[in-house]
mmCIF file as gemmi writes it, N, C-alpha and C atoms, coordinates in Angstrom:
data_model
loop_
_atom_site.group_PDB
_atom_site.id
_atom_site.type_symbol
_atom_site.label_atom_id
_atom_site.label_alt_id
_atom_site.label_comp_id
_atom_site.label_asym_id
_atom_site.label_entity_id
_atom_site.label_seq_id
_atom_site.pdbx_PDB_ins_code
_atom_site.Cartn_x
_atom_site.Cartn_y
_atom_site.Cartn_z
_atom_site.occupancy
_atom_site.B_iso_or_equiv
_atom_site.pdbx_formal_charge
_atom_site.auth_seq_id
_atom_site.auth_asym_id
_atom_site.pdbx_PDB_model_num
ATOM 1 N N . MET Axp A 1 ? -15.351 -43.107 16.913 1 0 ? 1 A 1
ATOM 2 C CA . MET Axp A 1 ? -14.964 -41.832 17.447 1 0 ? 1 A 1
ATOM 3 C C . MET Axp A 1 ? -13.625 -41.923 18.17 1 0 ? 1 A 1
ATOM 4 N N . TYR Axp A 2 ? -13.465 -42.988 18.927 1 0 ? 2 A 1
ATOM 5 C CA . TYR Axp A 2 ? -12.229 -43.175 19.688 1 0 ? 2 A 1
ATOM 6 C C . TYR Axp A 2 ? -11.01 -43.115 18.77 1 0 ? 2 A 1
ATOM 7 N N . ARG Axp A 3 ? -11.036 -43.921 17.732 1 0 ? 3 A 1
ATOM 8 C CA . ARG Axp A 3 ? -9.886 -43.967 16.816 1 0 ? 3 A 1
ATOM 9 C C . ARG Axp A 3 ? -9.704 -42.64 16.072 1 0 ? 3 A 1
ATOM 10 N N . GLN Axp A 4 ? -10.806 -42.059 15.636 1 0 ? 4 A 1
ATOM 11 C CA . GLN Axp A 4 ? -10.726 -40.812 14.877 1 0 ? 4 A 1
ATOM 12 C C . GLN Axp A 4 ? -10.188 -39.672 15.74 1 0 ? 4 A 1
ATOM 13 N N . LEU Axp A 5 ? -10.721 -39.512 16.938 1 0 ? 5 A 1
ATOM 14 C CA . LEU Axp A 5 ? -10.258 -38.433 17.818 1 0 ? 5 A 1
ATOM 15 C C . LEU Axp A 5 ? -8.785 -38.621 18.187 1 0 ? 5 A 1
ATOM 16 N N . ASN Axp A 6 ? -8.372 -39.859 18.42 1 0 ? 6 A 1
ATOM 17 C CA . ASN Axp A 6 ? -6.966 -40.095 18.74 1 0 ? 6 A 1
ATOM 18 C C . ASN Axp A 6 ? -6.067 -39.869 17.532 1 0 ? 6 A 1
ATOM 19 N N . ALA Axp A 7 ? -6.541 -40.228 16.36 1 0 ? 7 A 1
ATOM 20 C CA . ALA Axp A 7 ? -5.758 -39.983 15.141 1 0 ? 7 A 1
ATOM 21 C C . ALA Axp A 7 ? -5.544 -38.488 14.928 1 0 ? 7 A 1
ATOM 22 N N . GLU Axp A 8 ? -6.477 -37.701 15.423 1 0 ? 8 A 1
ATOM 23 C CA . GLU Axp A 8 ? -6.377 -36.247 15.296 1 0 ? 8 A 1
ATOM 24 C C . GLU Axp A 8 ? -5.672 -35.608 16.49 1 0 ? 8 A 1
ATOM 25 N N . GLY Axp A 9 ? -5.169 -36.445 17.409 1 0 ? 9 A 1
ATOM 26 C CA . GLY Axp A 9 ? -4.332 -35.943 18.497 1 0 ? 9 A 1
ATOM 27 C C . GLY Axp A 9 ? -5.041 -35.483 19.752 1 0 ? 9 A 1
ATOM 28 N N . PHE Axp A 10 ? -6.285 -35.89 19.956 1 0 ? 10 A 1
ATOM 29 C CA . PHE Axp A 10 ? -7.026 -35.405 21.123 1 0 ? 10 A 1
ATOM 30 C C . PHE Axp A 10 ? -6.801 -36.228 22.392 1 0 ? 10 A 1
ATOM 31 N N . GLY Axp A 11 ? -6.258 -37.415 22.291 1 0 ? 11 A 1
ATOM 32 C CA . GLY Axp A 11 ? -5.918 -38.189 23.492 1 0 ? 11 A 1
ATOM 33 C C . GLY Axp A 11 ? -7.106 -38.727 24.261 1 0 ? 11 A 1
ATOM 34 N N . VAL Axp A 12 ? -8.074 -39.291 23.551 1 0 ? 12 A 1
ATOM 35 C CA . VAL Axp A 12 ? -9.229 -39.912 24.186 1 0 ? 12 A 1
ATOM 36 C C . VAL Axp A 12 ? -8.807 -41.267 24.756 1 0 ? 12 A 1
ATOM 37 N N . VAL Axp A 13 ? -9.396 -41.641 25.892 1 0 ? 13 A 1
ATOM 38 C CA . VAL Axp A 13 ? -9.051 -42.897 26.554 1 0 ? 13 A 1
ATOM 39 C C . VAL Axp A 13 ? -10.296 -43.77 26.669 1 0 ? 13 A 1
ATOM 40 N N . SER Axp A 14 ? -10.111 -45.061 26.51 1 0 ? 14 A 1
ATOM 41 C CA . SER Axp A 14 ? -11.184 -46.032 26.72 1 0 ? 14 A 1
ATOM 42 C C . SER Axp A 14 ? -10.767 -46.914 27.882 1 0 ? 14 A 1
ATOM 43 N N . LEU Axp A 15 ? -11.366 -46.706 29.036 1 0 ? 15 A 1
ATOM 44 C CA . LEU Axp A 15 ? -10.98 -47.476 30.221 1 0 ? 15 A 1
ATOM 45 C C . LEU Axp A 15 ? -11.64 -48.843 30.288 1 0 ? 15 A 1
ATOM 46 N N . TYR Axp A 16 ? -12.67 -49.052 29.5 1 0 ? 16 A 1
ATOM 47 C CA . TYR Axp A 16 ? -13.443 -50.277 29.632 1 0 ? 16 A 1
ATOM 48 C C . TYR Axp A 16 ? -13.294 -51.197 28.429 1 0 ? 16 A 1
ATOM 49 N N . HIS Axp A 17 ? -12.162 -51.136 27.765 1 0 ? 17 A 1
ATOM 50 C CA . HIS Axp A 17 ? -11.948 -51.986 26.596 1 0 ? 17 A 1
ATOM 51 C C . HIS Axp A 17 ? -11.753 -53.446 26.977 1 0 ? 17 A 1
ATOM 52 N N . THR Axp A 18 ? -11.333 -53.716 28.21 1 0 ? 18 A 1
ATOM 53 C CA . THR Axp A 18 ? -11.169 -55.081 28.701 1 0 ? 18 A 1
ATOM 54 C C . THR Axp A 18 ? -12.002 -55.236 29.968 1 0 ? 18 A 1
ATOM 55 N N . MET Axp A 19 ? -12.995 -56.082 29.883 1 0 ? 19 A 1
ATOM 56 C CA . MET Axp A 19 ? -13.867 -56.292 31.038 1 0 ? 19 A 1
ATOM 57 C C . MET Axp A 19 ? -13.259 -57.354 31.96 1 0 ? 19 A 1
ATOM 58 N N . VAL Axp A 20 ? -13.589 -57.257 33.238 1 0 ? 20 A 1
ATOM 59 C CA . VAL Axp A 20 ? -13.15 -58.291 34.177 1 0 ? 20 A 1
ATOM 60 C C . VAL Axp A 20 ? -13.839 -59.601 33.804 1 0 ? 20 A 1
ATOM 61 N N . PRO Axp A 21 ? -13.17 -60.724 33.952 1 0 ? 21 A 1
ATOM 62 C CA . PRO Axp A 21 ? -13.718 -62.018 33.508 1 0 ? 21 A 1
ATOM 63 C C . PRO Axp A 21 ? -15.081 -62.358 34.103 1 0 ? 21 A 1
ATOM 64 N N . ASP Axp A 22 ? -15.359 -61.916 35.319 1 0 ? 22 A 1
ATOM 65 C CA . ASP Axp A 22 ? -16.646 -62.241 35.946 1 0 ? 22 A 1
ATOM 66 C C . ASP Axp A 22 ? -17.83 -61.591 35.23 1 0 ? 22 A 1
ATOM 67 N N . LEU Axp A 23 ? -17.571 -60.569 34.446 1 0 ? 23 A 1
ATOM 68 C CA . LEU Axp A 23 ? -18.64 -59.902 33.689 1 0 ? 23 A 1
ATOM 69 C C . LEU Axp A 23 ? -18.649 -60.429 32.259 1 0 ? 23 A 1
ATOM 70 N N . ASN Axp A 24 ? -18.983 -61.693 32.114 1 0 ? 24 A 1
ATOM 71 C CA . ASN Axp A 24 ? -18.975 -62.277 30.775 1 0 ? 24 A 1
ATOM 72 C C . ASN Axp A 24 ? -20.135 -61.713 29.947 1 0 ? 24 A 1
ATOM 73 N N . GLN Axp A 25 ? -19.95 -61.728 28.66 1 0 ? 25 A 1
ATOM 74 C CA . GLN Axp A 25 ? -20.889 -61.074 27.752 1 0 ? 25 A 1
ATOM 75 C C . GLN Axp A 25 ? -22.268 -61.745 27.722 1 0 ? 25 A 1
ATOM 76 N N . LEU Axp A 26 ? -22.314 -63.04 27.923 1 0 ? 26 A 1
ATOM 77 C CA . LEU Axp A 26 ? -23.609 -63.731 27.905 1 0 ? 26 A 1
ATOM 78 C C . LEU Axp A 26 ? -24.497 -63.333 29.081 1 0 ? 26 A 1
ATOM 79 N N . GLU Axp A 27 ? -23.908 -63.189 30.257 1 0 ? 27 A 1
ATOM 80 C CA . GLU Axp A 27 ? -24.692 -62.84 31.443 1 0 ? 27 A 1
ATOM 81 C C . GLU Axp A 27 ? -24.886 -61.334 31.612 1 0 ? 27 A 1
ATOM 82 N N . TYR Axp A 28 ? -23.963 -60.547 31.075 1 0 ? 28 A 1
ATOM 83 C CA . TYR Axp A 28 ? -24 -59.097 31.276 1 0 ? 28 A 1
ATOM 84 C C . TYR Axp A 28 ? -23.875 -58.353 29.94 1 0 ? 28 A 1
ATOM 85 N N . PRO Axp A 29 ? -24.799 -58.579 29.022 1 0 ? 29 A 1
ATOM 86 C CA . PRO Axp A 29 ? -24.684 -57.934 27.713 1 0 ? 29 A 1
ATOM 87 C C . PRO Axp A 29 ? -24.773 -56.411 27.795 1 0 ? 29 A 1
ATOM 88 N N . ASP Axp A 30 ? -25.56 -55.89 28.731 1 0 ? 30 A 1
ATOM 89 C CA . ASP Axp A 30 ? -25.685 -54.436 28.853 1 0 ? 30 A 1
ATOM 90 C C . ASP Axp A 30 ? -24.368 -53.79 29.278 1 0 ? 30 A 1
ATOM 91 N N . ALA Axp A 31 ? -23.658 -54.451 30.176 1 0 ? 31 A 1
ATOM 92 C CA . ALA Axp A 31 ? -22.357 -53.926 30.613 1 0 ? 31 A 1
ATOM 93 C C . ALA Axp A 31 ? -21.378 -53.885 29.449 1 0 ? 31 A 1
ATOM 94 N N . HIS Axp A 32 ? -21.397 -54.893 28.617 1 0 ? 32 A 1
ATOM 95 C CA . HIS Axp A 32 ? -20.5 -54.93 27.458 1 0 ? 32 A 1
ATOM 96 C C . HIS Axp A 32 ? -20.906 -53.898 26.414 1 0 ? 32 A 1
ATOM 97 N N . TRP Axp A 33 ? -22.199 -53.732 26.218 1 0 ? 33 A 1
ATOM 98 C CA . TRP Axp A 33 ? -22.687 -52.709 25.287 1 0 ? 33 A 1
ATOM 99 C C . TRP Axp A 33 ? -22.205 -51.334 25.737 1 0 ? 33 A 1
ATOM 100 N N . LEU Axp A 34 ? -22.392 -51.035 27.016 1 0 ? 34 A 1
ATOM 101 C CA . LEU Axp A 34 ? -21.989 -49.732 27.545 1 0 ? 34 A 1
ATOM 102 C C . LEU Axp A 34 ? -20.478 -49.545 27.498 1 0 ? 34 A 1
ATOM 103 N N . ALA Axp A 35 ? -19.724 -50.577 27.834 1 0 ? 35 A 1
ATOM 104 C CA . ALA Axp A 35 ? -18.263 -50.482 27.853 1 0 ? 35 A 1
ATOM 105 C C . ALA Axp A 35 ? -17.708 -50.114 26.481 1 0 ? 35 A 1
ATOM 106 N N . LYS Axp A 36 ? -18.379 -50.545 25.423 1 0 ? 36 A 1
ATOM 107 C CA . LYS Axp A 36 ? -17.913 -50.226 24.066 1 0 ? 36 A 1
ATOM 108 C C . LYS Axp A 36 ? -18.23 -48.793 23.664 1 0 ? 36 A 1
ATOM 109 N N . ARG Axp A 37 ? -18.999 -48.078 24.482 1 0 ? 37 A 1
ATOM 110 C CA . ARG Axp A 37 ? -19.447 -46.75 24.11 1 0 ? 37 A 1
ATOM 111 C C . ARG Axp A 37 ? -18.967 -45.632 25.036 1 0 ? 37 A 1
ATOM 112 N N . VAL Axp A 38 ? -18.233 -45.973 26.07 1 0 ? 38 A 1
ATOM 113 C CA . VAL Axp A 38 ? -17.736 -44.968 27.021 1 0 ? 38 A 1
ATOM 114 C C . VAL Axp A 38 ? -16.403 -44.41 26.528 1 0 ? 38 A 1
ATOM 115 N N . LEU Axp A 39 ? -16.341 -43.106 26.41 1 0 ? 39 A 1
ATOM 116 C CA . LEU Axp A 39 ? -15.091 -42.418 26.073 1 0 ? 39 A 1
ATOM 117 C C . LEU Axp A 39 ? -14.733 -41.484 27.216 1 0 ? 39 A 1
ATOM 118 N N . ASN Axp A 40 ? -13.499 -41.48 27.592 1 0 ? 40 A 1
ATOM 119 C CA . ASN Axp A 40 ? -13.015 -40.528 28.588 1 0 ? 40 A 1
ATOM 120 C C . ASN Axp A 40 ? -12.294 -39.421 27.838 1 0 ? 40 A 1
ATOM 121 N N . LEU Axp A 41 ? -12.867 -38.243 27.904 1 0 ? 41 A 1
ATOM 122 C CA . LEU Axp A 41 ? -12.308 -37.102 27.187 1 0 ? 41 A 1
ATOM 123 C C . LEU Axp A 41 ? -11.254 -36.416 28.039 1 0 ? 41 A 1
ATOM 124 N N . PRO Axp A 42 ? -10.191 -35.926 27.422 1 0 ? 42 A 1
ATOM 125 C CA . PRO Axp A 42 ? -9.13 -35.256 28.173 1 0 ? 42 A 1
ATOM 126 C C . PRO Axp A 42 ? -9.555 -33.846 28.584 1 0 ? 42 A 1
ATOM 127 N N . VAL Axp A 43 ? -10.091 -33.741 29.778 1 0 ? 43 A 1
ATOM 128 C CA . VAL Axp A 43 ? -10.512 -32.433 30.292 1 0 ? 43 A 1
ATOM 129 C C . VAL Axp A 43 ? -9.888 -32.164 31.674 1 0 ? 43 A 1
ATOM 130 N N . HIS Axp A 44 ? -8.723 -32.739 31.913 1 0 ? 44 A 1
ATOM 131 C CA . HIS Axp A 44 ? -8.062 -32.576 33.202 1 0 ? 44 A 1
ATOM 132 C C . HIS Axp A 44 ? -7.206 -31.311 33.233 1 0 ? 44 A 1
ATOM 133 N N . GLN Axp A 45 ? -6.59 -31.055 34.366 1 0 ? 45 A 1
ATOM 134 C CA . GLN Axp A 45 ? -5.857 -29.813 34.605 1 0 ? 45 A 1
ATOM 135 C C . GLN Axp A 45 ? -4.617 -29.638 33.727 1 0 ? 45 A 1
ATOM 136 N N . ASP Axp A 46 ? -4.098 -30.688 33.131 1 0 ? 46 A 1
ATOM 137 C CA . ASP Axp A 46 ? -2.904 -30.575 32.299 1 0 ? 46 A 1
ATOM 138 C C . ASP Axp A 46 ? -3.207 -30.246 30.84 1 0 ? 46 A 1
ATOM 139 N N . ILE Axp A 47 ? -4.489 -30.165 30.487 1 0 ? 47 A 1
ATOM 140 C CA . ILE Axp A 47 ? -4.875 -29.881 29.111 1 0 ? 47 A 1
ATOM 141 C C . ILE Axp A 47 ? -4.863 -28.372 28.875 1 0 ? 47 A 1
ATOM 142 N N . ASN Axp A 48 ? -4.337 -27.983 27.742 1 0 ? 48 A 1
ATOM 143 C CA . ASN Axp A 48 ? -4.369 -26.586 27.339 1 0 ? 48 A 1
ATOM 144 C C . ASN Axp A 48 ? -5.828 -26.207 27.064 1 0 ? 48 A 1
ATOM 145 N N . PRO Axp A 49 ? -6.377 -25.223 27.788 1 0 ? 49 A 1
ATOM 146 C CA . PRO Axp A 49 ? -7.781 -24.853 27.597 1 0 ? 49 A 1
ATOM 147 C C . PRO Axp A 49 ? -8.128 -24.459 26.157 1 0 ? 49 A 1
ATOM 148 N N . ASP Axp A 50 ? -7.138 -23.982 25.412 1 0 ? 50 A 1
ATOM 149 C CA . ASP Axp A 50 ? -7.386 -23.602 24.02 1 0 ? 50 A 1
ATOM 150 C C . ASP Axp A 50 ? -7.692 -24.802 23.134 1 0 ? 50 A 1
ATOM 151 N N . LEU Axp A 51 ? -7.379 -26.005 23.608 1 0 ? 51 A 1
ATOM 152 C CA . LEU Axp A 51 ? -7.632 -27.209 22.819 1 0 ? 51 A 1
ATOM 153 C C . LEU Axp A 51 ? -9.006 -27.822 23.081 1 0 ? 51 A 1
ATOM 154 N N . LEU Axp A 52 ? -9.691 -27.328 24.101 1 0 ? 52 A 1
ATOM 155 C CA . LEU Axp A 52 ? -10.99 -27.904 24.43 1 0 ? 52 A 1
ATOM 156 C C . LEU Axp A 52 ? -12.056 -27.591 23.379 1 0 ? 52 A 1
ATOM 157 N N . ALA Axp A 53 ? -12.132 -26.349 22.946 1 0 ? 53 A 1
ATOM 158 C CA . ALA Axp A 53 ? -13.15 -25.972 21.956 1 0 ? 53 A 1
ATOM 159 C C . ALA Axp A 53 ? -12.987 -26.758 20.648 1 0 ? 53 A 1
ATOM 160 N N . PRO Axp A 54 ? -11.767 -26.889 20.109 1 0 ? 54 A 1
ATOM 161 C CA . PRO Axp A 54 ? -11.627 -27.699 18.898 1 0 ? 54 A 1
ATOM 162 C C . PRO Axp A 54 ? -12.033 -29.164 19.103 1 0 ? 54 A 1
ATOM 163 N N . MET Axp A 55 ? -11.755 -29.705 20.289 1 0 ? 55 A 1
ATOM 164 C CA . MET Axp A 55 ? -12.143 -31.087 20.561 1 0 ? 55 A 1
ATOM 165 C C . MET Axp A 55 ? -13.666 -31.201 20.608 1 0 ? 55 A 1
ATOM 166 N N . VAL Axp A 56 ? -14.32 -30.278 21.267 1 0 ? 56 A 1
ATOM 167 C CA . VAL Axp A 56 ? -15.778 -30.3 21.345 1 0 ? 56 A 1
ATOM 168 C C . VAL Axp A 56 ? -16.381 -30.141 19.954 1 0 ? 56 A 1
ATOM 169 N N . ASP Axp A 57 ? -15.834 -29.245 19.16 1 0 ? 57 A 1
ATOM 170 C CA . ASP Axp A 57 ? -16.323 -29.062 17.79 1 0 ? 57 A 1
ATOM 171 C C . ASP Axp A 57 ? -16.176 -30.338 16.977 1 0 ? 57 A 1
ATOM 172 N N . ARG Axp A 58 ? -15.033 -30.989 17.091 1 0 ? 58 A 1
ATOM 173 C CA . ARG Axp A 58 ? -14.805 -32.217 16.32 1 0 ? 58 A 1
ATOM 174 C C . ARG Axp A 58 ? -15.71 -33.331 16.802 1 0 ? 58 A 1
ATOM 175 N N . LEU Axp A 59 ? -15.869 -33.445 18.098 1 0 ? 59 A 1
ATOM 176 C CA . LEU Axp A 59 ? -16.778 -34.449 18.655 1 0 ? 59 A 1
ATOM 177 C C . LEU Axp A 59 ? -18.199 -34.213 18.153 1 0 ? 59 A 1
ATOM 178 N N . SER Axp A 60 ? -18.618 -32.981 18.138 1 0 ? 60 A 1
ATOM 179 C CA . SER Axp A 60 ? -19.941 -32.638 17.625 1 0 ? 60 A 1
ATOM 180 C C . SER Axp A 60 ? -20.088 -33.037 16.162 1 0 ? 60 A 1
ATOM 181 N N . ASP Axp A 61 ? -19.077 -32.766 15.367 1 0 ? 61 A 1
ATOM 182 C CA . ASP Axp A 61 ? -19.104 -33.161 13.946 1 0 ? 61 A 1
ATOM 183 C C . ASP Axp A 61 ? -19.229 -34.676 13.794 1 0 ? 61 A 1
ATOM 184 N N . LEU Axp A 62 ? -18.469 -35.409 14.594 1 0 ? 62 A 1
ATOM 185 C CA . LEU Axp A 62 ? -18.531 -36.868 14.512 1 0 ? 62 A 1
ATOM 186 C C . LEU Axp A 62 ? -19.884 -37.418 14.937 1 0 ? 62 A 1
ATOM 187 N N . LEU Axp A 63 ? -20.494 -36.777 15.919 1 0 ? 63 A 1
ATOM 188 C CA . LEU Axp A 63 ? -21.81 -37.232 16.371 1 0 ? 63 A 1
ATOM 189 C C . LEU Axp A 63 ? -22.89 -36.99 15.325 1 0 ? 63 A 1
ATOM 190 N N . LYS Axp A 64 ? -22.716 -35.973 14.512 1 0 ? 64 A 1
ATOM 191 C CA . LYS Axp A 64 ? -23.684 -35.658 13.458 1 0 ? 64 A 1
ATOM 192 C C . LYS Axp A 64 ? -23.573 -36.607 12.267 1 0 ? 64 A 1
ATOM 193 N N . SER Axp A 65 ? -22.408 -37.206 12.086 1 0 ? 65 A 1
ATOM 194 C CA . SER Axp A 65 ? -22.221 -38.05 10.902 1 0 ? 65 A 1
ATOM 195 C C . SER Axp A 65 ? -22.608 -39.482 11.133 1 0 ? 65 A 1
């Protein structure tokens, strides 16, 4: 979803793509699992409100597939 939404110009961000070294994958597998699935959607004050509905629609389509 991250790559697809960004390819379509929605500006999704992944803040947890690099974990701090103390959270190694062997000891904290749940943290790594979750980090790979968190998307930060652009819903801040600088976003044109007219672009939110198309983003939600596209996200919904991707979740169905």
